[in-house]
N, C-alpha and C positions, 0 to 999 in steps of 0.2 A: 504495499499498499506505500504511495505517495506522501506527502507529504506537504499542504498543499501551505502556501501562506498568502494570508489578508491582511486590511489596511480599511477601517475606516475614514472616512472621507464627510467623516463631522466634526469626529475629535483629533484626526491619525494616527486612534492606536490602529498598533502590529502585534500579529499572533500568527502564530503554524496552528496550522493544527494535520492527526493522519486520517486521512481521508480515505472512500476508496475509491478508486477512478467515474465507479459507478452513483455515486454521489452527491446532492442534490448541491451544490455549498455553500454555505452559512450567508447568513442574510442582517443578524440581529447583533451588535455588539455587545460586546459580556460589556464594557467601560459606564456605557456612557446610551448604551441600550435601546440608540437608531439602530436603525434599515440602511444604515451605508457605509456596511462592510461590502470588501465586491476582494474580490480573490486573484492577488499578483503573479502576473511571470516570472520567475528565479531558476537558472540555473542550475538541470540536477549535479553534484557533488563526487561525481566519483572515478574512479581510476581505477585502468585495464591490467594489470601487472601480475607475473607469472611470469613462466615458460607456455603458457599454453594458446599466447597468440602470437603471430606472426611476427616476423624480422621485422616487414615493411611499413606495420601497422600504430602509426600516431610518432611515427616519426621523428626528432628534427635534428636539421643538417645532416651531419656524414654522423651523427651518433645511429646505433641501430640497436642497442638493449639500456636502454634506460635505468633500468632493475639494475639488472648487471654493473653495470657504471657506476652506481652509487652507492655495491658491497664492496668493487672492490678498491673504490676510494674511498670506503671506513677500514678496509681491513690496511693498504700505505698510508695511512694518517698514525692507525694502533702502531704498528712497523717500526714508524720513525718516530713518534714519540715513545716508547721502548729503549730505543736505542739510545736518544738524546737523555731515558730517567737510567741509564744507568751510570757512574762515579768512575771515572778514568783511573786505573788506574797507576802508582804511586810509585817508581823505583827507589829506591834507596839510595842511589846516589841525587834523587833530586832531595829531595829530603836530608841531607847531608848538606848539602848548597845551599838553600834556605834558615837551615838554621844556626 
């Protein structure tokens, strides 16, 4: 079932309502009780992700698989942060020179 957005033309109150596609649109505003409620047109929020989609679907530029690129970037970032987090080993000759 889709979520519909409504706005009251009388008071400007906005709300969302989970309704069947076949259901009649709401007319009465819950805030001011006028019959000025109107259904708004809004974009659906979903993303087709995973390995079950064709490589040519929804690509941008030269990128072929946006999900795989995101995972690779995360793994590269984790590797570089691990290497920078490890302290450098200090040799005995360095200790003597510093003291």
